[in-house]
C-alpha positions in Angstrom: 113.7 -58.3 49.4 115.4 -55.3 47.1 112.7 -53.1 45.6 113.9 -54.2 41.8 115.2 -57.7 42.6 113.0 -59.2 39.7 113.5 -56.2 37.2 116.0 -55.6 34.2 116.6 -52.1 33.5 118.2 -50.4 30.4 119.9 -47.3 30.8 121.1 -45.1 27.9 123.8 -42.7 28.5 125.1 -44.7 31.4 128.8 -44.3 30.7 128.9 -41.1 33.0 127.1 -38.3 35.0 123.3 -38.7 35.5 123.2 -42.0 33.4 125.8 -43.6 35.5 124.2 -42.4 38.8 120.8 -43.7 37.7 122.4 -47.3 36.6 124.0 -47.3 40.1 121.2 -46.4 41.9 119.0 -49.2 40.0 121.3 -51.7 40.5 121.8 -51.0 44.3 118.0 -51.7 44.7 118.7 -55.2 42.9 117.8 -54.4 39.2 120.0 -56.2 36.5 121.4 -53.4 34.1 121.9 -53.1 30.7 124.4 -50.1 30.5 124.4 -48.4 27.2 127.0 -45.9 26.1 128.0 -44.6 22.7 131.8 -45.4 24.1 133.0 -48.8 24.6 135.2 -47.9 27.2 132.6 -45.8 29.3 130.0 -48.5 28.9 132.5 -51.3 30.2 133.5 -48.9 32.9 129.8 -48.5 34.3 129.1 -52.3 34.3 132.5 -53.0 36.0 131.8 -50.6 38.6 128.5 -52.0 39.4 129.9 -55.6 39.0 132.6 -54.8 41.5 130.0 -53.9 44.3 127.2 -56.3 42.9 128.5 -59.2 41.0 127.1 -60.4 37.7 124.3 -57.5 37.9 125.3 -55.6 34.9 126.2 -55.8 31.3 127.7 -53.4 28.8 126.7 -52.2 25.3 128.0 -49.8 23.2 125.7 -48.1 20.5 125.0 -45.0 19.0 121.2 -44.6 20.0 120.6 -42.1 16.9 121.3 -45.2 14.6 117.9 -47.1 14.3 119.4 -50.3 13.2 122.3 -50.6 15.2 120.0 -49.9 18.2 117.5 -52.5 17.0 120.5 -55.1 17.1 121.7 -54.0 20.3 117.9 -54.4 21.6 117.7 -58.1 20.4 121.1 -58.8 22.1 119.8 -57.2 25.5 116.9 -59.1 25.1 118.5 -62.5 24.4 121.1 -61.7 27.4 118.4 -60.7 30.0 115.2 -62.3 28.7 112.9 -59.1 29.0 113.3 -55.4 29.9 111.1 -53.8 32.7 112.5 -50.5 32.9 113.8 -48.1 30.3 115.7 -45.3 31.1 116.2 -42.7 27.9 119.0 -40.7 29.0 121.5 -40.6 26.4 121.8 -36.8 25.4 124.3 -34.3 23.7 124.6 -30.6 23.4 125.9 -28.5 20.4 125.2 -25.1 21.5 125.3 -22.1 19.3 123.1 -19.1 18.3 120.5 -19.9 15.9 122.1 -17.4 13.4 125.3 -19.3 13.3 123.8 -22.8 14.3 124.3 -25.2 11.2 122.5 -28.2 9.9 125.0 -30.8 11.5 124.7 -29.1 14.9 120.7 -29.2 14.7 120.7 -33.0 13.3 123.2 -34.2 16.2 121.3 -33.1 18.9 117.8 -33.9 17.7 119.1 -37.4 16.5 120.7 -38.3 19.8 118.4 -36.8 22.3 114.8 -37.4 20.6 115.2 -39.9 17.8 117.6 -41.9 20.2 114.6 -42.3 22.6 112.3 -43.3 19.8 114.8 -45.9 18.7 115.0 -47.3 22.2 111.5 -47.3 22.8 111.1 -49.2 19.4 113.8 -51.8 20.4 112.0 -52.8 23.7 108.5 -51.6 23.4 107.0 -55.4 22.8 109.0 -56.7 26.1 107.8 -53.6 28.1 103.9 -54.0 27.0 104.4 -57.8 27.8 105.6 -57.4 31.4 102.7 -55.0 32.4 103.8 -52.5 34.9 106.7 -51.7 33.3 108.3 -48.1 33.2 109.8 -45.8 30.9 111.4 -42.8 31.9 112.7 -40.0 29.9 115.2 -37.6 30.8 114.3 -34.1 29.6 115.5 -30.8 31.0 114.0 -27.6 32.3 115.7 -26.1 29.1 112.8 -28.1 27.3 110.4 -26.2 29.4 111.6 -22.7 29.4 114.1 -22.6 26.2 117.7 -21.0 26.4 119.6 -18.6 24.2 122.0 -20.6 22.2 120.3 -24.0 22.5 117.4 -24.1 20.1 118.4 -27.6 19.0 118.8 -28.8 22.8 115.6 -27.2 24.0 113.6 -28.4 20.9 114.9 -32.0 21.7 114.2 -31.8 25.3 110.9 -30.3 24.5 110.0 -33.3 22.0 110.7 -35.5 24.9 108.2 -34.2 26.8 105.6 -34.7 23.8 107.1 -38.2 23.5 106.4 -39.1 27.1 102.8 -37.8 27.0 101.9 -39.4 23.9 103.3 -42.7 24.6 101.7 -42.4 28.5 98.3 -42.7 26.6 99.1 -45.3 24.3 100.5 -47.7 26.8 98.5 -46.9 29.8 96.0 -49.7 28.7 99.0 -52.1 29.6 99.8 -50.6 33.0 102.9 -49.3 31.3 103.6 -45.8 33.0 105.7 -43.2 30.7 107.1 -39.9 32.7 109.7 -37.4 32.2 112.2 -35.9 34.5 113.5 -32.4 33.7 116.7 -31.7 35.7 117.9 -28.5 36.3 121.8 -27.3 36.7 123.2 -30.5 37.9 126.9 -30.9 38.8 128.5 -32.9 36.3 131.8 -32.9 34.1 130.3 -30.2 32.1 129.4 -28.0 35.1 132.8 -28.7 36.7 134.4 -26.7 33.7 132.1 -23.6 34.2 134.1 -20.5 36.1 133.1 -19.8 39.6 131.5 -16.5 38.7 129.2 -18.3 36.1 128.4 -20.9 38.6 127.4 -18.1 41.2 125.1 -16.5 38.4 123.3 -19.7 37.9 122.9 -20.4 41.6 121.5 -17.0 42.0 118.4 -18.1 39.7 118.0 -20.8 41.8 115.5 -20.5 45.1 117.4 -23.3 46.8 120.9 -21.8 46.0 122.6 -24.5 44.9 123.2 -26.9 42.1 121.8 -30.2 42.2 123.6 -33.4 42.3 123.3 -36.5 40.0 121.8 -38.6 42.8 119.0 -36.3 42.9 118.0 -37.4 39.4 118.8 -40.9 40.3 116.3 -40.7 43.4 113.8 -39.4 41.3 114.1 -42.2 38.8 113.9 -44.7 41.5 110.8 -43.1 42.9 109.0 -43.3 39.4 110.3 -46.7 38.5 109.1 -48.4 41.6 105.8 -49.2 43.0 105.2 -45.8 44.6 105.0 -44.3 40.9 102.3 -46.8 39.7 99.5 -44.4 39.5 101.8 -41.4 37.9 102.2 -41.5 34.1 102.5 -38.7 31.6 103.9 -36.3 34.0 107.1 -34.2 34.1 108.8 -34.2 37.4 111.0 -31.1 37.7 114.1 -31.8 39.7 115.8 -28.2 39.6 115.9 -26.6 43.3 112.9 -24.5 42.1 114.3 -22.8 39.2 111.1 -23.4 37.2 108.0 -22.8 39.3 
């Protein structure tokens, strides 16, 4: 029997990168997947890739998670389609990097609204189902930048640090229903974003990582699998850094 054969997982930001890998990992272990992306094309692509290997497992949903009303509507549709939600992975995120002296309000709001308010909206959309299941899991994808900060990323750092605070507070609120809430803080992970970096910049990043390499999206997906499964049932309110030792 597969690890998540009776589970329904919602993954936001599933269209590419880390979210895509998480959705595929959970599907490979038997979970039914609600793949959410802002882009119709990306959400459909994720679901189609999963269904090509595991037929009729995934469905796609396009929504801007920062829009509360739209997220509530999509939440109702997902609950109608699947009947419940057991695992919620809040992965949707954006960057609008700029030094604080130059950062404008739109750049601040875009990042906070997607990365932090988006997680709030997703929890609100599914909280009753998660609490009803008992033993459900909420996993928020934060970042090491939320732990240490980074010049030019005040908005991103604030949003990811906020996710950690949200994680710890929800862990306390939901514990009585055996719902665990944890955060994963990735370090530098190979994605489309890092592919555009120069070799010199990549080498500079690697020099700050004790293990000497960038991480892979599967490293994050494997951490989600662990926390979402029975092995993570006694872990809540924690931040798991997956960063090659960058933050020790």
